[in-house]
C-alpha positions as CSV (number, residue, x, y, z in Angstrom):
1,M,159.9,111.9,136.6
2,S,158.4,114.6,134.8
3,Q,155.1,114.2,133.0
4,S,157.3,115.0,129.6
5,K,159.3,112.0,130.2
6,Q,156.8,110.0,130.9
7,E,154.9,110.8,127.7
8,A,158.1,110.2,126.0
9,R,158.3,107.0,127.5
10,R,154.9,105.8,126.8
11,G,155.3,107.0,123.0
12,G,158.0,105.0,122.7
13,C,156.7,102.2,124.1
14,L,154.0,102.7,121.4
15,R,156.2,103.2,118.6
16,A,158.0,99.6,119.9
17,S,154.5,97.8,120.4
18,G,153.7,98.9,116.5
19,W,157.1,97.6,115.2
20,V,156.6,94.4,116.8
21,A,153.1,94.4,115.8
22,L,154.0,95.0,112.2
23,F,156.7,92.4,112.1
24,L,154.4,89.7,113.6
25,L,152.0,90.9,111.1
26,L,154.3,90.4,108.1
27,L,155.7,87.1,109.7
28,L,151.8,86.0,109.3
29,V,151.4,86.9,106.0
30,A,154.8,85.4,104.9
31,G,153.7,82.0,106.3
32,A,150.1,82.5,104.8
33,A,151.8,82.9,101.5
34,F,154.6,79.8,102.1
35,W,151.4,77.8,103.0
36,A,149.1,79.0,100.0
37,Q,151.7,78.2,97.4
38,S,152.1,75.0,98.6
39,T,148.6,73.9,98.8
40,N,147.7,75.3,95.6
41,H,150.7,73.1,94.5
42,T,148.7,70.4,95.7
43,L,145.3,71.8,94.4
44,G,146.3,71.6,90.9
45,A,147.2,67.7,91.2
46,S,143.9,67.0,92.8
47,E,141.9,68.4,90.5
48,R,142.0,65.4,87.8
49,F,138.7,64.3,86.1
50,A,136.4,65.8,83.6
51,A,133.2,67.1,84.4
52,G,131.2,64.6,82.8
53,D,133.2,61.6,84.1
54,G,131.0,59.1,85.6
55,A,128.1,61.3,85.1
56,P,124.7,59.4,85.5
57,G,122.1,61.8,83.7
58,S,122.3,64.1,80.5
59,F,123.3,67.4,79.6
60,V,121.8,70.6,77.9
61,E,123.3,73.5,76.7
62,V,122.5,77.1,78.1
63,D,124.9,79.8,77.4
64,G,127.2,77.6,75.3
65,R,127.8,75.8,78.6
66,Q,126.8,72.1,79.4
67,I,124.5,71.5,82.3
68,H,124.3,68.1,83.8
69,Y,120.8,67.0,85.0
70,Q,118.8,63.5,86.2
71,L,115.3,62.7,85.1
72,L,113.7,60.0,87.8
73,G,110.7,58.8,88.9
74,N,107.4,58.6,86.9
75,P,107.5,60.2,83.5
76,D,103.6,60.5,83.5
77,G,103.7,62.0,86.9
78,Q,103.4,66.0,87.7
79,P,107.0,67.3,87.0
80,L,109.0,68.2,89.9
81,L,112.2,70.5,89.3
82,F,114.7,70.5,92.0
83,V,116.9,73.1,93.1
84,H,120.0,72.4,95.2
85,G,122.1,74.6,97.6
86,F,125.4,75.8,97.5
87,N,127.1,72.4,97.6
88,V,129.5,70.7,95.4
89,N,127.7,67.7,95.8
90,G,124.5,69.7,93.1
91,G,121.8,67.6,92.5
92,Y,122.9,64.9,94.4
93,E,122.0,67.0,97.4
94,W,118.2,65.3,96.8
95,S,119.3,61.5,96.9
96,E,118.1,60.9,100.0
97,I,114.2,62.5,99.4
98,A,114.3,61.5,95.9
99,P,112.8,57.7,96.5
100,Y,110.1,58.9,98.7
101,L,109.1,60.9,96.0
102,E,109.5,58.9,92.5
103,E,106.7,56.5,92.3
104,K,104.5,59.6,91.6
105,Y,106.2,62.6,90.4
106,F,108.9,62.9,87.2
107,L,111.6,64.2,89.1
108,I,113.6,66.7,87.3
109,I,117.3,67.5,89.1
110,P,119.8,69.6,87.7
111,D,123.1,70.5,88.9
112,L,123.3,74.2,88.6
113,P,127.1,75.4,87.6
114,P,129.7,75.1,89.1
115,F,128.4,72.3,90.9
116,G,127.8,68.2,90.4
117,H,128.7,67.1,86.7
118,S,128.3,70.7,85.0
119,E,130.8,72.3,83.9
120,R,133.1,74.5,85.5
121,I,133.4,78.1,84.6
122,G,136.2,79.8,85.6
123,E,135.3,83.5,85.4
124,T,132.0,85.4,86.4
125,S,129.7,84.5,84.4
126,P,125.6,85.1,83.6
127,L,125.2,81.5,84.9
128,Y,126.2,82.6,88.0
129,T,123.8,84.9,88.8
130,V,120.5,84.3,90.4
131,Q,118.7,85.8,87.4
132,G,121.1,83.4,85.0
133,Q,120.0,80.3,87.0
134,A,116.7,81.0,87.0
135,N,117.0,81.2,83.0
136,A,118.9,77.7,83.2
137,L,115.9,76.0,84.7
138,V,113.1,77.2,82.2
139,T,115.8,76.7,79.5
140,L,116.3,73.0,80.4
141,L,112.3,72.7,80.8
142,D,111.8,74.2,77.6
143,S,114.8,70.9,76.4
144,L,112.3,68.5,78.0
145,N,108.8,70.2,76.5
146,V,107.8,70.8,80.1
147,E,105.1,73.4,80.1
148,Q,104.8,74.0,83.7
149,A,106.5,72.3,86.9
150,D,106.6,72.7,90.8
151,V,109.8,73.5,92.2
152,V,111.5,72.4,95.1
153,A,114.7,74.4,96.3
154,A,117.0,74.5,99.0
155,S,118.8,76.4,101.2
156,A,121.1,79.0,98.5
157,G,119.0,77.4,95.4
158,G,116.1,79.2,96.9
159,A,116.5,82.2,95.5
160,A,116.9,80.8,92.2
161,A,113.5,78.9,92.3
162,V,112.1,82.4,93.9
163,Q,113.7,84.5,90.6
164,M,112.1,81.7,88.6
165,A,108.9,82.0,90.0
166,L,108.6,85.7,89.7
167,D,110.2,86.2,86.0
168,Y,108.4,83.1,84.7
169,P,105.2,83.0,86.9
170,E,103.5,80.3,84.0
171,R,106.3,77.8,84.5
172,V,105.9,77.5,88.0
173,E,103.0,76.2,89.4
174,R,103.5,75.4,93.6
175,L,106.9,76.5,95.1
176,V,108.6,74.6,98.4
177,L,111.5,76.3,99.7
178,I,113.5,74.3,102.2
179,G,115.7,76.5,104.5
180,A,115.9,78.8,102.1
181,E,118.5,81.6,102.0
182,L,116.7,84.8,100.4
183,Y,118.0,87.6,102.6
184,D,121.7,87.2,102.5
185,S,123.4,86.3,99.3
186,G,127.0,88.1,100.2
187,G,129.1,84.3,100.3
188,G,129.6,84.6,104.1
189,I,133.0,83.5,105.5
190,F,134.1,81.1,102.9
191,A,133.6,84.0,100.3
192,Q,135.8,86.4,102.0
193,L,138.5,84.1,102.5
194,G,138.6,83.3,99.1
195,A,139.0,87.0,98.3
196,L,142.3,87.0,100.2
197,P,145.2,87.9,98.1
198,F,148.8,86.2,97.0
199,G,146.9,82.8,96.6
200,I,145.9,82.4,99.8
201,G,141.8,83.2,98.9
202,R,142.5,80.1,96.1
203,A,144.0,77.9,98.7
204,N,141.4,78.5,101.2
205,T,138.6,77.7,99.0
206,W,139.8,74.5,97.9
207,T,140.8,73.2,101.5
208,G,137.1,74.5,103.0
209,L,134.9,74.3,100.0
210,G,137.0,72.0,97.2
211,A,138.6,68.8,97.4
212,G,140.4,69.8,100.8
213,P,140.9,67.7,103.4
214,R,139.4,70.0,105.8
215,S,135.9,70.5,103.1
216,G,135.8,66.8,103.1
217,A,136.1,66.3,106.6
218,L,133.6,68.6,107.6
219,F,131.1,66.8,105.1
220,A,131.8,63.6,106.3
221,I,131.1,64.2,110.3
222,G,128.3,66.3,109.7
223,C,126.0,64.0,111.5
224,R,127.8,65.3,114.8
225,T,126.4,68.5,114.2
226,N,123.5,68.1,112.2
227,G,122.2,64.7,112.2
228,Y,122.8,63.7,108.7
229,C,125.6,61.2,108.1
230,P,126.5,60.4,104.9
231,D,127.4,56.9,103.8
232,Q,130.8,55.8,102.2
233,E,129.5,56.3,98.6
234,T,128.2,59.4,99.3
235,I,131.3,60.6,100.8
236,E,133.7,59.1,98.0
237,R,131.0,60.8,95.1
238,R,131.3,64.2,96.8
239,Q,135.3,63.9,96.4
240,H,135.1,63.0,92.9
241,L,133.2,66.0,92.5
242,A,135.2,68.2,94.3
243,E,138.1,66.6,92.2
244,I,136.8,67.8,89.0
245,Q,139.1,70.3,86.9
246,G,138.5,73.5,87.7
247,T,136.3,73.3,90.7
248,T,138.1,75.6,92.9
249,D,138.5,78.7,90.5
250,A,135.1,78.2,89.5
251,I,133.6,78.7,93.2
252,M,135.8,81.6,93.2
253,A,134.3,83.1,90.4
254,R,130.9,82.4,91.2
255,N,131.5,84.0,94.9
256,S,132.6,87.0,93.0
257,T,129.5,87.2,90.5
258,L,127.2,89.8,91.5
259,P,123.7,87.7,92.2
260,A,121.5,90.0,90.0
261,S,118.5,89.0,91.8
262,R,114.9,90.6,92.5
263,V,114.8,88.4,95.8
264,P,114.4,89.5,98.3
265,A,113.1,92.8,97.1
266,D,110.0,91.5,95.1
267,L,108.9,88.6,97.4
268,A,105.6,90.1,98.2
269,Q,104.9,89.8,94.0
270,V,105.3,86.2,94.6
271,Q,101.8,84.8,93.1
272,Q,102.5,81.0,93.6
273,P,101.4,79.0,97.0
274,V,104.7,78.4,98.9
275,L,105.4,76.0,101.4
276,L,108.2,77.0,103.9
277,I,109.9,73.8,105.4
278,W,112.2,74.7,107.9
279,G,114.3,72.0,110.4
280,G,113.2,72.7,114.2
281,G,116.8,72.9,115.0
282,D,117.9,75.6,112.8
283,L,116.5,78.4,115.6
284,R,118.0,81.4,113.3
285,G,116.1,79.8,110.1
286,I,113.1,79.5,111.8
287,E,112.7,83.4,112.5
288,T,113.7,83.6,108.6
289,A,110.9,81.2,108.1
290,N,108.5,83.5,109.9
291,R,109.8,86.5,108.1
292,L,109.3,85.0,104.6
293,A,105.3,84.0,105.8
294,A,104.8,87.5,106.5
295,E,106.3,88.7,103.1
296,L,104.7,86.1,100.9
297,P,101.2,86.3,99.8
298,N,100.2,83.0,99.9
299,A,102.6,81.1,102.0
300,T,102.6,78.4,105.1
301,V,105.3,76.9,107.9
302,E,106.0,73.6,108.4
303,I,108.7,72.3,111.0
304,V,110.3,69.0,110.9
305,A,111.3,68.4,114.5
306,E,114.8,67.2,115.3
307,A,116.5,68.4,111.9
308,D,118.6,71.0,111.0
309,H,119.3,73.3,108.0
310,T,118.6,70.6,105.7
311,P,115.6,68.5,107.0
312,H,115.4,66.8,103.3
313,L,118.6,64.9,104.3
314,H,118.0,64.5,107.8
315,K,114.8,63.5,107.6
316,P,113.8,62.9,104.4
317,A,110.7,60.5,104.9
318,A,108.8,63.4,106.9
319,T,110.1,65.8,104.3
320,A,108.6,64.2,101.5
321,L,105.2,63.6,103.4
322,L,105.1,67.4,103.7
323,I,105.9,68.3,100.1
324,D,103.1,65.3,98.8
325,N,100.6,67.1,101.2
326,F,101.2,70.7,99.5
327,L,101.3,69.2,96.3
328,M,98.0,67.7,96.3
329,Q,96.2,70.7,97.7
330,R,95.8,71.8,94.1
331,S,92.0,73.2,93.1
């Protein structure tokens, strides 16, 4: 066979393969769109509660929005403000560690939108930015007549806590960061899946982060991979919060809001004493902790053995002891 005929045959095969690939791609998109349509119908029926239903705390208005918070512990103790991570549970994330600290400290535990019992905002909002979250935390302190607090923040909540320490240094005495995510604010794989068109992104968000079965199952079986086994009450509470009206659209809006953050660019300007707590099993995170310790002017690192990304859930007693020891080191 001549070279020209061989090239023609190869070209024909490539064109045929291209058409097959295109057909399979269209078939995949059509299947995903059909799944999304069905899932979005289920989504609409599942989000049935009002944000305030069953709320155990109080609400403060910030920028015309209702933010839920709880006050626990000793009203005469040193104020301790908790900032949760990216978690539909919101401030309930601190329920494991709170009993170890509430005898001595005045615990202030807000739900940052769109999580916990706080209002769901279905469009991009200043309250979804890191700067807006820091402002909201200060507004909450103002409403409680708290001039200064120590701040404990976990995971994605670390950025808001650091922003608060930078923008309002007189309001933050000491700072505790637990597995803080300060170098990556892109939202990860869930934000990317949530941006897909044809309703697929919305269905993905509900399935992975909202009230969908996959999201609930991942939360329930976390003990297999990271050592934290929520009890049935915690699982049911998380499901209730995920079923608040507008949760999925609010999570999508939060993921698509630009962070408006001074973190990590201004880490070197943080002057408060900082305690960095990381789980010993969070191997990549320990590298982050060491990097933060090098960039923050006044930081120390403590490792909680046999814990993963959230040692305040896996090892609350050990984590609380580290926090208490650090806060007691006042001059």
